[in-house]
C-alpha positions in Angstrom: 8.1 -39.1 -12.7 5.0 -41.1 -13.5 4.9 -42.5 -9.9 5.1 -39.0 -8.5 2.1 -37.7 -10.4 0.2 -40.9 -9.7 0.8 -40.5 -6.0 -0.2 -36.9 -6.2 -3.5 -37.8 -7.8 -4.2 -40.5 -5.2 -3.5 -38.1 -2.3 -6.0 -35.6 -3.7 -8.6 -38.4 -4.4 -8.4 -39.9 -0.9 -8.8 -36.4 0.7 -11.0 -34.7 -1.8 -13.4 -33.2 0.6 -10.7 -31.9 2.8 -8.7 -30.6 -0.2 -11.7 -28.9 -1.6 -12.4 -27.1 1.7 -8.7 -26.1 1.9 -8.7 -24.5 -1.5 -11.9 -22.6 -0.7 -10.3 -21.3 2.5 -7.1 -20.3 0.6 -9.2 -18.6 -2.1 -11.2 -16.6 0.3 -8.2 -15.6 2.4 -6.2 -14.5 -0.7 -9.3 -12.7 -2.0 -9.3 -10.6 1.2 -5.6 -9.9 0.9 -6.0 -9.0 -2.8 -8.9 -6.6 -2.2 -7.1 -5.0 0.8 -4.0 -4.6 -1.4 -6.1 -3.1 -4.2 -7.9 -0.6 -1.9 -4.6 0.3 -0.1 -2.9 1.0 -3.4 -5.8 3.1 -4.5 -5.7 5.1 -1.3 -1.9 5.4 -1.6 -2.2 7.0 -5.0 -4.9 9.4 -3.7 -2.7 10.4 -0.8 0.4 10.9 -3.0 -1.6 13.0 -5.4 -3.1 15.0 -2.5 0.3 15.7 -1.0 1.3 17.6 -4.2 -1.6 20.0 -3.5 -0.4 21.0 0.0 1.3 24.3 0.3 2.6 26.7 3.0 1.7 30.4 2.7 4.0 32.8 4.4 2.4 36.3 4.9 5.0 39.1 5.2 5.1 42.1 7.4 4.7 45.6 5.9 7.6 47.5 4.4 9.8 44.6 3.5 12.3 45.9 1.0 13.6 44.1 -2.1 16.9 43.1 -0.5 15.0 41.5 2.4 12.7 39.7 -0.1 15.7 38.4 -1.9 17.4 37.1 1.3 14.1 35.5 2.5 13.6 33.9 -0.9 17.1 32.4 -0.9 16.6 31.2 2.7 13.3 29.5 1.8 14.7 27.8 -1.3 17.6 26.3 0.7 15.4 24.8 3.4 15.3 21.0 3.5 12.1 19.6 2.1 11.2 22.6 -0.1 10.5 21.7 -3.7 9.6 25.2 -5.1 8.5 28.6 -3.9 6.4 31.4 -5.4 6.3 35.1 -4.5 3.0 36.9 -4.5 3.0 40.6 -4.4 0.3 42.8 -2.8 -1.0 43.6 -6.3 -1.1 39.9 -7.3 -2.8 39.0 -4.0 -5.5 41.6 -4.9 -6.1 40.1 -8.3 -6.4 36.6 -6.8 -8.8 37.8 -4.2 -11.0 39.5 -6.8 -10.9 36.4 -9.0 -12.0 34.1 -6.2 -14.4 36.5 -4.5 -16.0 38.6 -7.2 -19.0 39.5 -5.0 -16.6 41.4 -2.7 -14.5 43.2 -5.2 -16.3 46.5 -4.4 -14.7 46.5 -1.0 -11.5 47.9 -2.4 -13.3 51.0 -3.6 -13.8 52.1 0.0 -10.2 51.5 1.0 -7.4 54.0 0.5 -4.8 51.2 0.1 -4.5 47.5 -0.6 -4.8 45.8 2.8 -3.6 42.4 1.5 0.0 41.4 2.4 2.6 40.1 0.1 3.5 36.5 0.6 5.6 33.5 -0.4 4.0 30.2 -1.2 6.1 27.0 -0.5 5.4 23.7 -2.1 7.1 20.9 0.0 8.6 17.8 -1.5 6.1 14.9 -1.4 8.2 12.8 1.0 8.2 15.7 3.5 4.4 16.0 3.6 3.8 14.6 7.1 2.9 16.3 10.3 6.4 16.2 11.9 8.3 17.5 8.9 5.8 20.3 8.1 5.8 21.5 11.7 9.6 21.6 11.7 9.5 23.5 8.4 7.1 26.0 9.8 9.3 26.6 12.9 12.3 27.2 10.6 10.2 29.8 8.7 8.9 31.6 11.7 12.3 32.6 13.0 12.8 35.0 10.1 12.1 38.6 11.2 10.1 39.5 8.0 7.5 36.7 8.6 4.1 37.8 10.0 2.1 34.6 9.8 2.4 31.1 8.4 -0.6 29.2 7.2 -0.8 25.6 5.9 -3.4 25.1 3.1 -5.2 21.8 2.7 -4.1 20.8 6.2 -6.5 17.8 6.1 -3.9 16.1 3.8 -1.6 15.8 6.8 -4.3 13.9 8.7 -5.1 11.7 5.7 -1.3 10.9 5.4 -1.1 9.9 9.0 -4.3 7.8 8.6 -2.6 6.0 5.6 0.3 5.0 7.8 -2.1 3.4 10.2 -3.9 1.5 7.3 -0.5 0.3 6.0 0.4 -1.1 9.4 -3.0 -2.8 9.7 -2.5 -4.3 6.3 0.9 -5.8 7.2 -0.6 -7.3 10.4 -3.6 -8.7 8.5 -1.3 -10.1 5.7 0.9 -12.1 8.1 -2.1 -13.3 10.1 -3.7 -14.6 6.9 -0.4 -16.3 5.9 -0.1 -18.0 9.3 -3.7 -19.3 9.1 -3.2 -20.6 5.6 0.1 -22.2 6.5 -1.5 -24.0 9.5 -4.5 -25.3 7.4 -2.2 -26.5 4.6 0.1 -28.1 7.1 -2.8 -29.9 8.8 -4.2 -31.1 5.4 -0.9 -32.5 4.2 -0.2 -34.1 7.6 -3.5 -36.0 7.4 -2.6 -37.1 3.9 0.8 -38.2 5.1 -0.8 -40.3 7.9 -3.2 -41.9 5.4 -0.3 -42.9 3.1 1.9 -44.3 5.9 1.5 -47.9 4.7 2.1 -47.0 1.1 5.3 -45.2 2.2 6.4 -48.3 4.1 6.0 -50.4 1.0 8.0 -47.9 -1.0 10.8 -48.3 1.6 10.8 -52.0 1.2 11.0 -51.9 -2.6 13.7 -49.2 -2.5 11.9 -46.2 -3.8 14.2 -43.1 -3.6 13.6 -40.7 -0.8 12.9 -37.7 -3.1 10.3 -39.7 -5.0 8.4 -40.4 -1.7 8.5 -36.7 -0.7 7.8 -35.2 -4.1 4.0 -35.9 -4.2 3.4 -34.1 -0.9 5.5 -31.1 -2.0 3.6 -31.0 -5.3 0.3 -31.2 -3.4 1.1 -28.3 -1.1 2.4 -26.2 -4.0 -0.8 -27.1 -6.0 -3.1 -26.1 -3.2 -1.4 -22.7 -2.8 -1.4 -22.1 -6.5 -5.1 -23.1 -7.1 -6.4 -21.2 -4.1 -4.5 -18.0 -5.0 -5.3 -18.2 -8.7 -9.0 -18.6 -8.0 -8.8 -15.6 -5.7 -7.4 -13.6 -8.5 -10.3 -14.6 -10.8 -12.7 -13.7 -8.0 -11.1 -10.3 -7.5 -11.3 -9.5 -11.2 -15.0 -10.5 -11.3 -15.9 -8.5 -8.2 -14.1 -5.4 -9.4 -16.0 -5.6 -12.7 -19.3 -6.3 -11.0 -18.9 -3.3 -8.7 -17.6 -1.3 -11.7 -14.6 -0.1 -9.8 -11.9 1.5 -11.9 -8.5 0.0 -11.8 -5.1 0.2 -13.4 -4.5 -3.0 -15.2 -0.7 -3.0 -14.5 -1.4 -2.5 -10.8 -3.9 -5.3 -10.8 -1.6 -7.6 -12.7 1.2 -7.0 -10.1 -1.2 -7.8 -7.3 -2.2 -11.1 -9.0 1.4 -12.1 -9.5 2.1 -11.3 -5.9 -0.8 -13.4 -4.7 0.1 -16.4 -6.8 3.8 -16.3 -5.8 2.9 -16.0 -2.1 0.3 -18.8 -2.4 2.8 -21.1 -4.1 5.5 -20.3 -1.5 3.1 -20.9 1.4 2.0 -24.2 0.1 5.5 -25.3 -0.7 6.9 -24.2 2.7 4.0 -25.9 4.6 4.6 -29.2 2.7 8.3 -29.1 3.4 7.6 -28.7 7.1 5.3 -31.7 7.1 7.9 -33.8 5.4 10.1 -33.6 8.4 7.7 -36.2 10.0 8.7 -38.8 7.3 11.1 -41.2 9.1 
């Protein structure tokens, strides 16, 4: 064990400049991944909250009797993707209009009857709030004979939801690209270290040093590079968020930090194992 740590130290000492540059690259790369993860998570929570505000309002034709209302209500409740529904009578619609548009409440004084239609308001399930499912739901509603018009409120949420899918795809591509770059840089650094220690390894062979003892310092180095780079990235992310005074959920940030460190360690460890295949 003492020999393993001693060799690990000598490998770092002999290649200090290269190792320092490598850790800076890993730190910066994982800082980008962490910030992108943080912003993506914030945007995801915004989109999910916004989806709960989307509703579909179904304006009804005149002279729909109570039996038809009951049948339509049951039909709407049983549609896939519907979370809850609400019926708004003509009188309730008038009260809502007056509450929201007080300046126009005198309009009703000049009218012999209430022109506002009764309606149903549908609140879709969150996982159904996307353009394809909402359009399908609207088509299912329009086939009913009592329906006059169907309107989607807060329709911008559908565009935001689609945009989030694009961002998520971009994040996945960016994540694997960064992993590939870091794996390559770690692989190259350890390979150079291996070439520099060839004579030492030959001496170890002559004196009968076990194979796992010869390999262990390189594995330890790769793992250490990944850990240090990702850990420093976590510290940098925390400092930047505080400096910019961005609000964050501590539990979410902690999970991101754990994710970064685990990925960093695995990338370093895996790169080192690949290099070790060159030890004859």
